[in-house]
Every structure is written in structure tokens, then in C-alpha cells.
C-alpha positions in Angstrom: -60.3 71.1 -11.0 -57.6 69.3 -12.5 -55.1 72.0 -10.0 -56.9 71.2 -7.1 -56.7 67.3 -7.5 -53.2 66.9 -8.1 -52.7 69.1 -5.1 -54.6 66.7 -3.0 -52.7 63.8 -4.3 -49.9 65.4 -3.6 -50.5 66.3 0.1 -52.0 62.4 0.7 -48.9 61.0 0.0 -46.3 63.2 1.9 -48.7 62.5 5.1 -48.3 58.6 3.9 -44.9 59.1 4.0 -44.8 60.8 7.4 -46.6 58.0 9.0 -44.6 55.0 7.3 -41.2 56.7 8.4 -42.5 56.8 12.2 -43.3 53.6 11.9 -39.5 52.3 10.8 -38.1 54.2 13.7 -39.7 52.0 16.3 -37.5 51.0 19.1 -36.3 47.2 19.8 -37.9 44.5 21.7 -37.6 44.9 25.0 -37.6 42.2 27.9 -38.7 43.3 31.2 -38.1 40.4 34.2 -41.5 40.5 37.0 -40.3 39.6 40.1 -42.2 37.3 42.4 -44.9 38.9 44.5 -43.7 38.8 48.5 -46.1 36.0 49.5 -44.6 33.9 46.9 -41.1 34.5 48.1 -42.7 33.4 51.8 -44.3 30.3 50.4 -41.5 28.8 47.9 -38.6 31.0 48.4 -36.0 32.3 46.2 -32.6 30.3 47.0 -31.5 30.6 43.4 -32.6 33.9 41.9 -30.9 34.5 38.5 -30.0 37.5 37.7 -31.1 40.1 35.3 -30.7 39.4 31.9 -28.9 42.0 30.0 -31.0 43.2 26.6 -29.3 44.9 23.6 -30.4 48.2 23.3 -31.2 49.6 20.1 -33.6 52.7 20.9 -30.4 54.7 21.3 -31.2 56.6 24.6 -34.4 57.7 26.0 -36.7 56.9 29.0 -36.8 53.0 28.2 -32.7 52.7 28.0 -32.1 54.6 31.5 -35.3 52.3 32.8 -33.2 49.3 31.5 -29.6 50.5 32.7 -31.5 51.2 36.4 -32.5 47.2 36.4 -28.9 46.3 36.0 -27.7 48.7 38.4 -29.6 47.2 41.0 -28.0 45.2 43.5 -30.2 41.0 43.6 -33.0 40.7 45.6 -32.1 38.6 48.8 -34.5 35.9 49.7 -36.9 36.1 52.0 -35.7 34.0 54.9 -32.4 33.2 53.4 -29.7 33.7 56.4 -26.2 35.1 54.9 -23.1 32.4 55.2 -20.5 32.7 57.9 -17.2 33.9 57.1 -15.7 30.4 57.8 -16.2 27.6 60.0 -15.6 28.1 63.9 -12.1 26.3 65.3 -12.4 23.1 66.9 -11.4 23.6 70.6 -7.9 22.4 71.1 -7.4 19.3 73.8 -7.2 19.8 77.7 -3.7 18.8 78.4 -2.7 17.6 81.7 0.5 19.2 83.1 1.1 17.3 86.7 3.3 14.3 85.8 1.7 10.8 87.0 3.8 9.6 90.5 4.7 6.1 91.3 4.0 4.6 94.1 3.9 1.1 95.6 1.5 -1.2 94.0 2.1 -0.1 90.5 3.4 -2.6 87.8 5.6 -1.2 85.3 7.3 -2.8 82.0 10.3 -1.8 81.5 12.2 -2.5 78.6 16.2 -2.3 78.1 16.6 -2.4 74.3 18.9 -5.2 73.1 18.5 -7.1 76.9 16.4 -9.3 76.6 17.0 -10.5 80.4 16.6 -7.1 81.6 12.6 -6.8 79.8 10.5 -7.2 81.8 7.3 -6.5 84.5 8.6 -5.3 87.8 5.6 -4.3 90.6 6.8 -1.3 93.0 7.1 -3.2 96.4 5.9 -1.7 100.0 9.2 -0.4 100.0 8.3 1.5 96.9 11.8 0.2 95.1 11.5 -1.9 92.1 14.3 -4.9 91.6 16.2 -5.4 88.3 19.3 -8.3 87.4 22.2 -6.6 87.8 21.8 -3.1 89.1 19.6 -4.4 92.0 17.3 -2.3 93.5 16.1 0.9 92.7 13.5 3.4 94.2 10.7 4.5 92.0 8.3 5.7 94.6 7.1 9.4 93.9 9.2 9.7 90.7 7.7 9.7 87.2 8.1 7.1 84.2 11.2 9.1 82.7 13.1 10.4 85.8 12.9 6.0 86.5 14.0 5.2 82.8 16.8 7.7 83.5 18.3 6.0 86.9 17.9 2.8 85.1 19.7 3.9 82.6 22.5 5.3 84.7 23.1 2.3 86.6 23.8 -0.2 83.5 25.6 2.4 82.0 28.2 1.7 85.2 29.9 -0.9 84.2 27.3 -3.3 82.4 26.4 -1.7 79.3 27.8 0.7 77.2 25.3 2.8 76.1 22.0 1.0 77.2 18.8 2.6 75.8 15.5 2.2 78.8 11.8 3.0 78.3 9.5 2.7 81.3 5.7 2.5 80.9 2.9 1.9 83.5 1.0 -1.8 83.3 -1.2 -1.5 85.8 -2.4 1.1 88.3 -2.3 0.5 91.9 -5.6 0.0 93.2 -7.9 2.0 95.0 -10.0 2.1 98.6 -14.0 2.1 99.0 -15.3 2.2 102.5 -18.1 3.4 104.5 -22.0 2.9 103.1 -21.7 0.8 99.8 -22.8 -2.6 99.0 -19.4 -4.0 98.5 -16.7 -1.9 100.2 -12.7 -3.1 99.6 -10.4 -2.7 97.4 -10.7 -2.3 93.5 -8.6 -2.2 90.3 -8.0 1.5 89.2 -9.4 2.6 85.6 -7.8 5.7 84.2 -10.8 9.0 84.9 -12.7 7.3 87.4 -14.4 9.3 89.4 -16.5 9.0 93.0 -19.2 8.1 91.1 -18.2 5.4 89.4 -15.9 4.2 92.2 -19.5 4.3 94.0 -20.9 2.2 91.3 -17.8 -0.7 91.1 -18.4 -1.4 95.0 -22.1 -2.4 94.1 -23.3 1.5 94.8 -24.9 3.0 98.0 -26.7 1.5 100.9 -29.8 2.5 101.8 -28.2 4.4 105.2 -25.4 6.5 102.6 -25.3 10.2 102.3 -25.5 10.6 98.9 -24.2 13.9 98.3 -21.1 14.1 99.2 -18.1 11.6 100.3 -14.7 11.8 102.0 -12.0 11.7 99.9 -8.2 10.4 101.1 -4.9 11.0 98.7 -2.1 10.4 99.8 2.1 11.3 97.9 5.0 12.4 99.0 3.8 15.3 100.9 1.6 13.4 103.0 -1.5 12.5 103.1 -4.5 14.9 102.7 -8.2 14.3 103.5 -11.1 16.4 101.8 -15.3 16.4 101.8 -16.1 16.5 97.8 -18.6 15.9 95.4 -19.4 12.9 93.3 -17.9 14.3 90.4 -14.8 14.2 91.8 -11.8 12.5 90.4 -10.4 9.8 92.4 -6.6 8.5 91.7 -4.8 5.2 92.3 -4.1 4.5 96.0 -6.8 7.0 96.9 -9.2 6.1 99.6 -13.1 6.8 99.4 -15.2 7.3 102.2 -18.7 7.2 102.2 -20.7 8.5 105.8 -23.8 7.8 107.0 -26.7 10.0 106.3 -28.3 11.7 110.0 -32.3 10.8 108.9 
């Protein structure tokens, strides 16, 4: 009896030791982040979803370690309704450049500056003959020329026996007027405004008369090559010295 009892106690002690050893080898704590459901993402969005937190693996391998590694390797979720940013800002469009230089004509007022010569610096109007008259050198042709070309001609004339090294600048102080005729409230001559169109010219003249044709007008433009007359829409640019004629409608 004593031998049997001793054998039974030894078996119970061995089983208890095995159970205690299994409890001591349990894996370390594992943190699993539960992603938000699709409905939550649609309702609240996920603009700043933090990346999965890395947890130290104390299990030494196994299914839990493989599952944790797969979560770490997966790409971050894209929030619902989130648009990826563009590669960079779109470049601003380049400003338009005007290649055609303005050609002077009768009626334009010019500011002529001769540096160091106050007696020659003044405002000069181009007369009906297309010239300006300066002290010392007299009449200088200006019609059909640019301001740069006129300045070079004035400097050359002053250099010929008057000033050793003249420095001349010419700028437009006031453009020659434009004319508007026909079916407008107040036809006549008006000062030119830069960037003017046919529509703004009609507005300056008081608007259309009740009998005016309001879709097109006749525009006459004169230059060194002669006069050109064309039928144009209201958005057509008007130049200095141009004549706008507003016709009468048929019905």
C-alpha cells in the first residue's frame, strides 16, 4: 500500500511540473489594431491614418509572428475620397507679347528728353506734315517711324555740329485721337485710350442710336501703306487715328 501511494504521488508531481512549465512558455503580448470599417471611413474619412505600430516579437516564430510580419509589410490604407496630390503646380501662362511697334503719325504728342540739355527737352506734337520741330536742328520727320528710330535720328542731327555725344529718349505722351461716326448718340473725335475696342469706342460716344446696327461696324485704319476699310465685330481693337462707322439697320 505504501509503495502504491508513493508511486501515485510521484505521478501527480510529474503532471504538475509539466503544466507549470507550459504556463511559463506563453508568448509575449501582441497588439492588433482594428481598422475602421468602410462606413466609418466614408462618414469621417481617414486623412491621417497612423502606420501600424511595430511590436517586439517574443514568441520566437510561429503563426503569430508570421501574421504580425504580414501586417507590417502591407501598404498603408488609402482613405475613401482621398485624391493623390499633383506632381507640382502648373506653370503660369506666359504674358502675351506684341511684336508690332507703334508707328507715329500726325496728332501724336511726344516727350523728347535730351539729357543734360534742358533747352531741348520738351513736349512736341507731330504736325499735319508729319514732323516735329526742335531748336537747333529744326524739323525732323516723324510720320511712320517708331520712337526708337526718331530718337536715333535726333541724336544724329545733334551730333552733327551741336552736341558731342547726345543722349536722346522719345516717348509717347498722348496718342492721336480716333473718330466715330454714324448711328451713335454723340459722333465726333475723341481721345484715344490704350487697349480700346469698337465696343468701348461706341460707349465713349454715348452708345448706339435706336436705328443702329449692333453686330458689326466699319473700321478704317490708315498707315504708311495707305487706308484699309473692313467690316468687323464689336470686339475688334481700335488704334489711334482709326475711324469707326456705325451703320443703320435695315429693319
